C-alpha positions in Angstrom: -23.2 5.1 31.3 -20.3 5.8 29.1 -17.2 2.7 28.8 -13.9 4.7 29.0 -13.5 4.7 25.3 -16.7 6.6 24.6 -15.7 9.3 27.5 -12.1 9.7 26.2 -13.9 10.0 22.4 -16.2 12.7 23.6 -13.1 14.3 25.6 -11.3 14.5 21.8 -14.4 15.7 20.5 -14.9 19.2 22.8 -11.5 19.9 22.7 -11.5 19.9 19.2 -12.1 23.7 17.4 -15.7 23.7 16.2 -15.4 25.2 12.8 -18.7 26.3 12.2 -18.5 28.1 15.1 -15.7 30.0 14.1 -17.7 30.8 10.9 -20.7 31.8 12.7 -19.0 34.8 14.6 -17.0 36.0 11.6 -20.5 36.2 9.7 -22.0 37.7 12.5 -18.8 40.2 13.4 -18.9 41.4 9.5 -21.5 43.7 9.5 -19.1 45.6 12.3 -16.1 45.4 10.2 -17.6 48.1 7.5 -15.1 51.0 6.9 -16.4 54.3 8.7 -16.7 57.0 6.2 -13.6 59.3 6.5 -13.9 63.3 7.9 -10.9 64.8 6.3 -12.5 63.9 2.8 -10.2 67.3 1.4 -7.3 66.1 2.9 -7.6 62.1 1.4 -8.8 63.0 -1.8 -5.6 64.1 -3.3 -3.9 61.1 -1.9 -6.5 58.7 -3.5 -6.3 60.8 -6.8 -2.4 59.7 -6.6 -3.1 55.9 -5.7 -5.1 55.5 -8.6 -2.8 57.1 -10.7 0.1 54.7 -9.4 -2.1 51.6 -9.6 -3.0 52.5 -13.7 0.5 52.6 -14.1 1.2 49.2 -11.9 -1.7 47.6 -13.6 -0.6 48.4 -17.2 2.1 46.5 -16.9 1.3 42.4 -16.9 4.0 41.1 -14.5 3.7 43.8 -12.0 -0.3 43.6 -12.4 -0.3 40.0 -11.2 2.1 40.4 -8.3 -0.2 42.6 -7.4 -3.1 40.6 -7.6 -1.7 37.8 -5.9 -0.3 40.2 -3.0 -4.1 41.1 -2.3 -5.7 38.2 -3.0 -3.8 35.1 -2.7 -6.5 32.7 -1.8 -3.6 29.5 -1.8 -1.3 31.3 0.7 -4.2 32.4 3.1 -5.8 29.0 3.4 -2.4 27.8 3.5 -1.5 29.9 6.9 -5.0 29.7 8.6 -4.2 25.9 8.2 -0.7 26.0 10.0 -2.1 27.8 12.7 -5.2 25.7 13.2 -2.5 22.6 12.9 -0.9 24.0 15.9 -4.0 24.8 17.9 -4.8 21.2 17.4 -1.8 19.6 17.9 -1.8 21.9 21.4 -5.5 20.0 22.2 -4.5 16.7 20.7 -1.6 16.7 23.1 -3.9 17.5 26.1 -6.0 14.3 25.1 -2.5 12.4 24.7 -2.0 13.2 28.5 -5.3 11.4 29.6 -4.7 8.4 27.2 -1.4 7.5 29.1 -1.4 4.5 30.6 -4.6 2.9 29.5 -5.0 0.1 27.6 -4.1 0.1 23.9 -7.0 -1.6 22.8 -8.7 1.9 24.3 -6.7 4.5 23.4 -5.2 2.8 20.1 -7.8 4.0 17.9 -7.7 7.6 18.9 -4.3 7.7 18.9 -4.2 7.0 14.9 -7.3 8.8 14.6 -5.4 11.7 15.9 -2.3 10.8 13.7 -4.2 11.1 11.1 -5.9 14.4 11.5 -2.0 16.3 12.4 -0.8 14.5 8.8 -3.4 15.2 6.8 -3.4 19.3 7.6 0.9 19.0 7.3 0.4 17.4 3.7 -2.7 19.6 3.0 -1.0 23.2 4.5 2.6 21.9 2.5 0.4 21.1 -0.6 -1.1 24.5 -0.8 1.7 26.3 0.1 3.9 24.8 -3.0 0.5 25.6 -4.9 0.7 29.0 -3.8 4.1 29.5 -5.4 3.3 28.7 -8.9 -0.2 29.9 -8.4 -1.7 32.4 -11.6 -3.8 35.4 -10.8 -7.8 34.8 -13.0 -10.1 37.4 -10.8 -12.6 36.2 -13.3 -16.0 37.2 -11.3 -19.1 35.9 -12.2 -22.3 35.1 -10.1 -21.3 37.4 -6.9 -18.1 34.5 -6.8 -14.6 35.4 -7.8 -12.4 32.8 -9.9 -9.2 34.4 -8.2 -5.8 31.5 -8.5 -5.5 28.9 -10.3 -3.0 26.5 -9.6 -1.0 23.4 -11.4 0.6 20.8 -8.4 2.8 18.2 -9.7 3.3 15.3 -7.1 7.1 14.8 -6.4 8.1 11.3 -7.6 4.8 10.1 -9.4 4.7 9.0 -12.7 1.1 8.2 -12.8 -1.4 10.9 -14.5 -3.0 11.2 -11.2 0.5 12.6 -9.8 -1.3 15.9 -11.7 -3.4 18.5 -9.2 -5.7 21.3 -10.7 -6.3 23.8 -7.9 -9.2 26.9 -8.3 -9.5 29.5 -6.0 -12.2 31.4 -5.0 -13.1 34.3 -3.2 -16.5 35.5 -2.3 -18.5 37.4 0.6 -18.7 35.9 4.2 -22.3 35.2 3.6 -21.8 33.3 0.0 -22.2 29.1 0.6 -20.0 27.4 -2.2 -21.1 23.9 -3.4 -19.4 20.6 -2.5 -18.6 19.6 -6.0 -17.9 21.6 -9.3 -17.0 20.5 -12.5 -14.0 21.0 -14.9 -13.9 20.7 -18.7 -10.5 20.2 -19.9 -11.1 20.3 -23.9 -14.7 19.4 -23.7 -13.5 16.4 -21.8 -15.9 16.5 -18.1 -14.0 16.1 -15.1 -15.0 16.3 -11.0 -13.6 19.2 -8.8 -14.2 18.6 -5.0 -14.1 21.6 -2.6 -11.3 21.4 0.4 -12.0 22.1 3.7 -10.3 25.4 4.1 -10.8 26.7 7.7 -11.9 30.7 8.7 -10.3 32.4 10.9 -11.8 35.4 12.5 -10.0 38.3 10.7 -11.3 36.6 7.4 -13.4 39.4 5.4 -14.2 37.3 2.6 -14.7 33.2 2.4 -12.4 31.7 0.5 -12.8 28.1 -1.2 -10.3 25.6 -2.9 -11.7 23.3 -5.5 -8.9 20.4 -6.6 -9.5 18.3 -9.5 -6.9 15.7 -10.9 -7.3 15.4 -14.4 -6.3 11.9 -14.5 -4.3 13.0 -17.9 -0.9 12.1 -19.0 0.6 15.7 -19.1 2.9 14.1 -22.1 -0.4 14.0 -24.4 -1.6 17.7 -23.3 -1.9 20.4 -25.9 0.5 23.3 -25.2 -2.7 25.1 -24.4 -6.2 23.8 -23.2 -9.2 25.5 -22.9 -10.8 25.3 -19.4 -14.2 25.7 -18.0 -15.4 25.4 -14.4 -19.0 25.5 -13.3 -19.8 25.6 -9.6 -23.8 25.8 -9.5 -24.8 28.8 -11.8 -21.2 30.2 -12.2 -19.2 29.9 -15.2 -15.6 30.6 -15.3 -14.1 30.1 -18.3 -9.7 30.3 -19.2 -7.1 29.2 -22.0 -4.2 28.0 -20.0 -0.7 27.5 -21.6 0.7 24.3 -19.3 4.4 24.6 -21.1 4.5 28.6 -20.0 1.8 28.9 -17.5 0.4 31.7 -18.4 -3.6 32.0 -18.5 -5.7 34.0 -20.9 -9.1 35.5 -20.4 -11.9 36.2 -22.8 -11.8 39.9 -23.8 -15.6 40.2 -23.1 -18.7 38.6 -22.9 -18.8 37.8 -26.5 -16.0 36.1 -26.4 -16.3 34.3 -23.5 -19.5 33.0 -24.9 -18.0 31.9 -27.7 -15.4 29.6 -25.8 -18.3 28.4 -23.4 -19.8 27.1 -27.0 -16.6 25.7 -28.2 -16.4 23.9 -25.0 -20.0 22.7 -25.9 -18.8 21.4 -29.4 -15.5 19.6 -28.0 -18.1 17.7 -25.3 -20.1 16.5 -27.8 -17.6 15.2 -29.7 -15.7 13.6 -26.9 -19.7 11.8 -26.1 -19.5 10.5 -29.7 -16.6 8.5 -29.2 -17.1 4.7 -29.2 -14.7 1.5 -28.4 -14.9 -1.9 -30.1 -12.9 -5.1 -28.8 -11.4 -7.0 -31.6 -10.0 -9.8 -29.6 -12.5 -12.8 -29.6 -13.2 -14.6 -26.2 -9.7 -15.4 -24.7 -9.3 -19.5 -22.4 -6.1 -19.8 -20.5 -5.8 -22.3 -18.1 -9.3 -23.4 -17.7 -10.1 -19.9 -17.3 -12.4 -17.7 -20.0 -12.1 -14.2 -20.0 -15.0 -12.6 -22.9 -15.2 -8.7 -23.0 -19.3 -7.9 -23.4 -19.2 -4.4 -23.5 -17.2 -1.0 -23.9 -17.9 2.5 -23.2 -16.7 5.9 -22.8 -17.3 8.2 -20.2 -15.9 11.2 -19.1 -12.5 10.3 -20.7 -13.0 6.7 -19.0 -12.9 3.2 -20.4 -15.7 1.4 -18.7 -15.1 -2.6 -19.7 -17.6 -5.1 -18.9 -15.8 -8.5 -18.9 -17.5 -11.9 -18.5 -15.1 -14.7 -16.4 -16.1 -18.5 -16.8 -14.0 -21.3 -15.2 -14.2 -25.0 -15.8 -15.5 -27.6 -13.3 -12.3 -28.8 -12.5 -11.3 -25.4 -11.0 -14.8 -25.5 -9.1 -12.5 -24.9 -5.4 -10.8 -22.3 -6.4 -11.0 -19.0 -5.3 -9.6 -16.2 -8.0 -8.1 -12.7 -8.2 -7.1 -10.2 -11.3 -4.0 -8.8 -10.8 -1.4 -6.6 -13.1 -4.1 -4.7 -15.0 -2.4 -2.8 -18.0 -3.0 -0.7 -20.8 -0.8 -0.5 -24.0 -1.0 3.2 -26.2 0.9 4.4 -28.4 4.0 1.9 -27.8 4.1 2.9 -23.9 2.7 0.5 -21.4 0.8 1.9 -18.5 0.0 -0.2 -15.1 -2.4 0.1 -12.4 -1.4 2.2 -8.9 2.0 3.4 -11.5 1.0 5.1 -14.0 -2.7 4.0 -14.6 -5.4 4.5 -12.9 -8.0 1.8 -12.4 -11.0 1.4 -10.3 -13.3 -1.9 -9.9 -17.0 -1.0 -10.5 -17.7 -4.6 -10.0 -15.3 -7.2 -7.9 -12.5 -8.9 -10.0 -12.5 -11.7 -7.6 -14.3 -14.8 -7.7 -15.4 -17.6 -6.0 -15.5 -20.4 -8.3 -17.4 -22.6 -5.6 -20.7 -20.7 -5.9 -20.1 -20.1 -9.1 -18.3 -21.1 -12.0 -19.5 -18.2 -13.7 -18.8 -14.2 -13.0 -19.5 -10.7 -14.5 -16.8 -8.0 -13.7 -16.6 -4.2 -14.7 -13.1 -1.9 -15.0 -13.1 1.7 -14.8 -9.9 2.8 -16.7 -9.3 6.6 -17.1 -7.2 7.0 -20.1 -4.2 8.6 -20.0 -4.6 10.0 -23.5 -7.9 12.2 -24.5 -10.6 9.9 -25.6 -10.7 11.7 -29.2 -7.3 12.3 -30.0 -7.1 8.1 -30.1 -9.9 7.8 -32.8 -9.2 5.4 -35.4 -6.0 3.6 -33.3 -5.7 0.4 -31.4 -4.9 -0.3 -27.8 -4.3 -3.5 -26.1 -5.8 -4.2 -22.1 -4.2 -6.8 -20.0 -4.0 -8.7 -16.9 -3.6 -12.5 -15.5 -5.5 -14.2 -13.1 -4.2 -15.8 -10.3 -6.4 -19.1 -9.0 -5.7 -20.6 -5.8 -7.9 -22.6 -3.0 -9.3 -20.8 0.1 -7.0 -22.5 2.6 -3.5 -21.0 0.7 -2.2 -18.8 3.2 0.0 -17.0 0.5 -2.2 -17.4 -3.0 1.2 -15.5 -4.6 3.0 -18.8 -4.2 0.5 -21.1 -4.4 -2.3 -22.4 -6.7 -2.6 -21.5 -10.2 -1.7 -18.0 -11.9 -2.9 -18.0 -15.5 -0.6 -16.7 -19.2 -1.4 -13.2 -19.4 -5.5 -12.3 -21.3 -5.3 -9.7 -23.9 -7.4 -7.9 -25.5 -7.2 -5.4 -28.2 -9.5 -2.4 -28.5 -10.2 0.4 -31.0 -11.4 3.6 -30.5 -13.6 5.3 -32.9 -15.0 9.1 -33.3 
């Protein structure tokens, strides 16, 4: 027999709107939505001719063409609106679940309450971001392999200084039967980045299958060129355009020949980025009985991957250590982890010296400046290590805090 918490979770899952069932219903209904031929062709043909003439005049004006395209196929606006509707329906269903949780012990209802709060807050934030993205969206309307790249938008998270504050959104439209890949690849002036498909709910009245891909380039806007070549690949479909960051203007290739030339240029830029290397100019550094040696440096998709060995003397064999405050100094500006610098720990950077006096660690640092622009330049990478006994309750106040470990790296083309 199921426990009370399991029964409530099952109930909550049954209460939620099943998105896939809605999608299947839309797919099944799609063939019935085709417009029937109009009998009064003699009357409608002159009207149609006038509309065609009017559209020709409107589309001859760039600003008017952009507004019309946005009005007809605004992926971000449509998706934001649908997320809002689903959020309202979900809130009503969650409220029903919450009523049934009243009076139950907190340990039973707490996890489910937190899960529902997270779902509601996540949907609210997604709707808000897409609404803002729709305001700055630029029509693209480039088609490849049956998929239309409808809109592009740049969104900067308010109040964030990090390069990760900038989000790129790519809005697509395709026939209802078309499936999208979960991941896509984006190239910014030859720098390869990943894009991930957002969860866009279906509406019963949808006549197209929308998809939105989000990419965080992790590049400082201050060092971006005025105009970048942007290439996006979704499966076999390739899209390319030039984007002016200052004027928020999209330039499309004039024809297939120019598109091919731009794709070749992207390949050359990619090859130049892949040929970059980095060397450590600093010998192993020892501070307070701990020695750090940089063992390898590689550049991958504009990320600097740093391998290091950390070794302690036998006097520190009863301590546990942790790396703190990773910083990268580039062109007289310091980027700090969690604030203006994105650093991922590929291997643990906390060490139990009682188990072993020597440990290996690895970081992935998203360079805030394109690596190919740093050719011949030297940057500094630094951090400190805090070591304390495992019995210390607050390692920030007790134990040993080392001096800063600082290393210089040089980039080579």
